[in-house]
VMD Tcl script that draws the C-alpha trace (Angstrom):
set ca {
  {47.91 -82.15 126.44}
  {50.28 -81.56 123.53}
  {53.97 -82.28 122.99}
  {56.77 -80.08 121.67}
  {58.74 -83.14 120.51}
  {56.02 -85.64 119.48}
  {58.47 -87.30 117.08}
  {60.08 -88.98 120.11}
  {56.90 -90.94 120.89}
  {58.60 -94.08 119.59}
  {60.59 -94.12 122.85}
  {57.43 -95.31 124.61}
  {57.98 -98.67 122.89}
  {60.76 -99.21 125.42}
  {58.13 -99.64 128.16}
  {56.55 -102.84 126.73}
  {60.07 -104.04 125.94}
  {60.88 -103.75 129.66}
  {57.71 -105.66 130.54}
  {58.73 -108.45 128.17}
  {62.23 -108.50 129.68}
  {60.77 -108.70 133.21}
  {58.50 -111.65 132.28}
  {61.45 -113.39 130.64}
  {63.50 -112.94 133.80}
  {60.69 -114.47 135.90}
  {60.53 -117.56 133.67}
  {64.31 -117.86 133.74}
  {64.34 -117.80 137.53}
  {61.67 -120.50 137.66}
  {63.71 -122.79 135.41}
  {66.80 -122.12 137.48}
  {64.92 -122.99 140.69}
  {63.57 -126.22 139.16}
  {67.08 -127.30 138.22}
  {68.79 -126.83 141.58}
  {66.12 -127.35 144.29}
  {63.80 -130.13 145.40}
  {60.07 -129.85 144.74}
  {59.14 -128.67 148.25}
  {61.68 -125.90 148.21}
  {60.52 -124.78 144.75}
  {56.91 -124.61 145.82}
  {57.85 -122.58 148.86}
  {59.99 -120.22 146.84}
  {57.41 -119.74 144.11}
  {54.66 -119.14 146.66}
  {56.68 -116.37 148.29}
  {57.66 -114.79 144.99}
  {54.08 -114.57 143.77}
  {53.32 -112.09 146.54}
  {52.24 -108.59 145.41}
  {55.25 -107.22 147.26}
  {57.48 -108.93 144.76}
  {55.90 -107.24 141.76}
  {55.14 -103.78 143.17}
  {58.71 -102.35 143.03}
  {59.21 -103.39 139.37}
  {55.79 -101.94 138.57}
  {56.72 -98.62 140.16}
  {60.00 -98.64 138.27}
  {58.16 -99.25 134.99}
  {55.67 -96.44 135.63}
  {58.48 -94.07 136.57}
  {60.45 -94.98 133.46}
  {57.40 -94.41 131.22}
  {56.78 -91.06 132.91}
  {60.36 -90.00 132.22}
  {59.91 -90.97 128.56}
  {56.86 -88.69 128.42}
  {58.94 -85.89 129.97}
  {61.49 -86.30 127.15}
  {58.69 -85.53 124.66}
  {58.25 -82.11 126.39}
  {54.51 -82.13 127.18}
  {52.53 -78.88 127.39}
  {49.22 -78.05 129.03}
  {46.84 -75.09 128.95}
  {47.37 -73.38 132.29}
  {46.66 -70.05 133.99}
  {49.90 -68.89 135.56}
  {51.61 -65.66 136.59}
  {52.32 -63.65 133.46}
  {55.71 -63.61 131.84}
  {55.32 -59.97 130.78}
  {58.87 -58.71 131.12}
  {58.34 -55.25 129.65}
  {55.51 -52.75 130.11}
  {55.68 -49.50 128.15}
  {53.59 -46.58 129.38}
  {52.58 -44.16 126.61}
  {51.23 -40.95 128.13}
  {49.52 -38.11 126.30}
  {51.13 -34.71 127.03}
  {49.14 -32.69 124.50}
  {47.57 -29.34 125.39}
  {44.16 -30.95 125.83}
  {45.52 -32.77 128.89}
  {45.51 -29.47 130.80}
  {41.69 -29.64 130.96}
  {40.44 -29.87 134.52}
  {37.28 -31.89 133.91}
  {39.32 -34.44 135.89}
  {40.56 -32.69 139.03}
  {43.05 -31.19 139.44}
  {43.75 -31.71 135.72}
  {43.84 -34.59 133.27}
  {47.63 -34.66 133.19}
  {48.03 -34.39 136.97}
  {45.55 -37.21 137.54}
  {47.27 -39.35 134.93}
  {50.67 -38.61 136.45}
  {49.54 -39.61 139.96}
  {47.93 -42.84 138.82}
  {50.89 -43.75 136.60}
  {53.28 -43.33 139.51}
  {51.14 -45.62 141.65}
  {51.13 -48.21 138.87}
  {54.90 -48.00 138.45}
  {55.56 -48.59 142.13}
  {53.12 -51.54 142.19}
  {55.01 -53.47 139.51}
  {57.35 -56.30 140.54}
  {61.04 -55.54 140.34}
  {61.43 -58.20 137.65}
  {59.34 -56.13 135.20}
  {61.08 -53.61 132.97}
  {59.19 -50.35 132.51}
  {59.55 -47.93 129.62}
  {58.04 -44.48 129.17}
  {56.82 -42.73 126.02}
  {55.36 -39.22 125.85}
  {53.44 -37.97 122.85}
  {51.74 -34.81 121.64}
  {52.28 -33.58 118.06}
  {55.24 -35.97 117.99}
  {56.27 -38.88 120.20}
  {59.52 -39.68 121.96}
  {60.93 -42.42 124.13}
  {61.79 -40.52 127.31}
  {62.98 -43.63 129.16}
  {64.10 -46.91 127.65}
  {62.72 -49.99 129.44}
  {64.55 -50.36 132.74}
  {64.25 -52.01 136.13}
  {65.20 -48.74 137.84}
  {62.00 -47.12 139.13}
  {63.79 -43.89 140.05}
  {64.77 -43.34 136.40}
  {61.15 -43.78 135.31}
  {59.82 -41.34 137.92}
  {62.53 -38.80 137.09}
  {61.58 -39.01 133.41}
  {57.97 -38.22 134.30}
  {59.13 -35.07 136.09}
  {60.37 -33.76 132.74}
  {56.95 -33.88 131.04}
  {55.92 -30.64 129.29}
  {52.63 -29.95 127.51}
  {52.93 -29.55 123.74}
  {50.70 -28.81 120.75}
  {48.90 -31.51 118.78}
  {48.00 -35.12 119.57}
  {49.54 -38.03 117.64}
  {48.21 -41.15 119.33}
  {49.44 -43.31 116.46}
  {52.98 -41.97 116.83}
  {52.89 -42.78 120.54}
  {51.98 -46.38 119.74}
  {54.72 -46.74 117.13}
  {57.40 -45.39 119.47}
  {56.18 -47.75 122.21}
  {56.46 -50.66 119.76}
  {59.95 -49.53 118.83}
  {60.89 -49.67 122.52}
  {59.76 -53.31 122.63}
  {61.27 -54.29 119.26}
  {64.28 -51.97 118.78}
  {65.48 -53.87 115.70}
  {62.26 -53.27 113.76}
  {61.08 -50.20 111.89}
  {57.54 -48.89 112.37}
  {56.34 -46.22 109.94}
  {52.88 -45.26 108.76}
  {51.46 -42.53 106.60}
  {50.28 -39.56 108.61}
  {46.62 -38.64 108.81}
  {47.90 -35.24 107.69}
  {48.77 -35.52 103.96}
  {51.43 -32.82 104.27}
  {53.43 -35.12 106.57}
  {53.68 -38.03 104.12}
  {56.65 -36.84 102.08}
  {59.29 -39.53 102.10}
  {57.36 -41.87 104.42}
  {56.83 -45.44 103.26}
  {53.28 -46.70 103.63}
  {52.68 -49.74 105.85}
  {52.29 -53.13 104.22}
  {51.64 -55.94 106.72}
  {53.04 -58.52 104.29}
  {56.58 -57.12 104.40}
  {58.87 -54.91 106.50}
  {58.39 -51.15 106.28}
  {61.85 -50.57 104.88}
  {61.69 -53.36 102.28}
  {62.57 -50.90 99.52}
  {65.88 -49.96 101.16}
  {66.68 -53.39 102.65}
  {65.69 -56.02 100.06}
  {67.64 -58.75 101.87}
  {65.57 -58.45 105.05}
  {63.46 -61.44 106.07}
  {59.74 -61.18 105.30}
  {57.75 -60.39 108.43}
  {55.13 -62.99 109.38}
  {52.23 -61.71 111.52}
  {51.31 -63.64 114.66}
  {48.00 -64.00 116.49}
  {46.84 -60.82 118.29}
  {47.63 -60.95 121.99}
  {50.02 -63.90 121.62}
  {53.23 -62.06 122.59}
  {53.57 -62.69 126.32}
  {56.78 -60.78 127.01}
  {55.51 -57.21 126.70}
  {52.46 -54.98 126.84}
  {51.66 -51.33 126.18}
  {49.46 -49.12 128.35}
  {48.25 -46.05 126.48}
  {46.79 -43.17 128.48}
  {45.15 -40.39 126.50}
  {42.00 -38.41 125.84}
  {42.12 -40.07 122.44}
  {41.61 -37.02 120.19}
  {44.10 -37.49 117.35}
  {44.92 -34.31 115.44}
  {48.05 -35.35 113.53}
  {50.36 -38.25 112.83}
  {49.55 -41.81 111.74}
  {46.13 -43.39 112.06}
  {46.06 -44.87 115.60}
  {43.95 -47.85 114.48}
  {46.50 -48.73 111.80}
  {49.25 -48.41 114.41}
  {47.25 -50.74 116.66}
  {47.10 -53.27 113.81}
  {50.89 -53.27 113.70}
  {50.94 -54.05 117.42}
  {48.32 -56.78 116.95}
  {50.33 -58.42 114.16}
  {53.24 -58.69 116.57}
  {51.03 -60.10 119.31}
  {51.41 -57.08 121.63}
  {48.37 -56.06 123.65}
  {47.64 -52.33 124.01}
  {45.54 -51.52 127.07}
  {43.98 -48.07 126.72}
  {42.91 -45.72 129.49}
  {40.63 -42.83 128.58}
  {41.06 -39.80 130.80}
  {38.56 -36.98 130.62}
  {34.81 -36.75 130.11}
  {32.69 -37.25 126.99}
  {31.43 -33.65 127.19}
  {34.93 -32.35 127.68}
  {35.89 -28.80 128.48}
  {36.93 -25.65 126.68}
  {40.65 -24.93 126.98}
  {42.56 -22.07 125.45}
  {45.83 -20.18 125.42}
  {47.36 -17.24 123.55}
  {44.07 -16.08 122.08}
  {42.65 -19.44 120.95}
  {40.23 -21.86 122.54}
  {38.70 -25.23 121.73}
  {36.54 -27.89 123.33}
  {38.45 -31.07 124.11}
  {36.36 -34.23 124.45}
  {37.27 -37.76 125.33}
  {37.42 -39.88 122.16}
  {36.39 -43.24 123.61}
  {35.64 -44.76 120.22}
  {39.27 -44.60 119.10}
  {40.62 -45.87 122.40}
  {38.16 -48.77 122.39}
  {39.15 -49.58 118.83}
  {42.86 -49.71 119.71}
  {42.23 -52.07 122.63}
  {39.86 -54.32 120.67}
  {42.29 -54.58 117.73}
  {45.05 -55.88 120.01}
  {42.84 -58.22 122.11}
  {43.22 -55.96 125.15}
  {40.76 -53.80 127.12}
  {39.69 -50.18 127.36}
  {39.17 -48.49 130.73}
  {37.42 -45.21 131.43}
  {38.78 -42.96 134.15}
  {36.53 -40.03 135.01}
  {38.46 -38.81 138.03}
  {41.76 -39.35 139.81}
  {40.44 -41.98 142.23}
  {38.86 -43.98 139.43}
  {42.02 -43.73 137.40}
  {44.05 -45.21 140.25}
  {41.65 -48.14 140.46}
  {41.99 -48.64 136.70}
  {45.75 -49.01 137.04}
  {45.27 -51.43 139.93}
  {43.00 -53.52 137.69}
  {45.55 -53.42 134.90}
  {48.18 -54.63 137.32}
  {45.97 -57.60 138.22}
  {45.26 -58.43 134.58}
  {48.94 -58.40 133.66}
  {49.68 -60.77 136.55}
  {47.74 -63.79 135.23}
  {47.75 -65.35 131.80}
  {46.31 -68.52 130.28}
  {48.64 -70.14 127.80}
  {50.31 -73.39 126.76}
  {52.99 -74.13 129.35}
  {55.65 -76.81 129.21}
  {55.26 -79.27 132.11}
  {58.24 -81.54 131.42}
  {59.63 -80.82 134.88}
  {56.48 -82.16 136.54}
  {56.68 -85.44 134.62}
  {60.41 -85.72 135.30}
  {59.87 -85.19 139.02}
  {57.03 -87.72 139.13}
  {59.06 -90.29 137.19}
  {62.06 -89.87 139.47}
  {59.84 -90.20 142.57}
  {58.26 -93.44 141.34}
  {61.64 -94.99 140.55}
  {63.05 -93.94 143.92}
  {59.97 -95.29 145.72}
  {60.26 -98.63 143.93}
  {63.95 -98.93 144.84}
  {63.30 -98.11 148.52}
  {60.47 -100.65 148.79}
  {62.62 -103.31 147.16}
  {65.46 -102.65 149.61}
  {63.06 -102.72 152.57}
  {61.25 -105.91 151.53}
  {63.87 -107.90 149.64}
  {67.19 -106.30 150.72}
  {68.08 -105.55 147.10}
  {67.27 -102.98 144.38}
  {64.68 -104.74 142.15}
}
mol new
graphics top color blue
foreach p $ca { graphics top sphere $p radius 0.5 }
foreach p [lrange $ca 0 end-1] q [lrange $ca 1 end] { graphics top cylinder $p $q radius 0.2 }
display resetview
């Protein structure tokens, strides 16, 4: 057990001070009895007062008081409790490769069905955001509690050329941290003109905002208020390096759970006179998840994909972390004091 305010530990010295005061009061009462009563009456009085009933209420009061002092120090304990994830951003691949039907009826249709099931399974207290990405990425729905808005945004999905997994991650991060800037150099050199390279030791726009506070990375997976779920076949063809984008998420403590949809052998898709084989890039998706202390899931068909989202829902529901337990100590301290007062009234017709 740790304490958020350990500097208040000196307050515990009040407990032995109360013990000393109680012993002083007992001696004072004995002297008072000796002065105003005969010897027989004193013996009778002292014999009755030495009963354990006499000392139990003050003992309970002392224990309750000490417990309240501990509560003031704000104790914490490592506990597994329902997660405090308040925001979940779904980043869904809408590139042309998602039209492949190695997952029936197609990769995109299977992903859409499973995503809808996941959305409806989330508690109403969780905000959900939606990002779509292909050659570029866009936030199609800001995080909201309104499930109808999320589902309506999914109805507007259209397949596009290219796959920029890294861009999808950066836009999802922007949805979680709207006041931050997230830019990386593209894996395509022609797209780097005017783009500032990422330096984890300082903000991206340090050159244009020299007065901005230096960013300090946190432990991967330590941010408990949000998570990203990335669904893609993983084949990046343009945009920033997805692993570098995952590092930016990790440095802000955000976990990125990845779901690979498709098959390792893939399928040949084509349109307007061109064709290409689209395979599932599990290596990249695993790397993104591992970098952010999250997990990768493979979904080979629509049924399996639905079970993956159910598992993600379970994982986001529990979390082990340091939790403040001051309320427990305060409640216990108050109960002990109340119990001591009630016993004193019942036995001695007075409070202590």
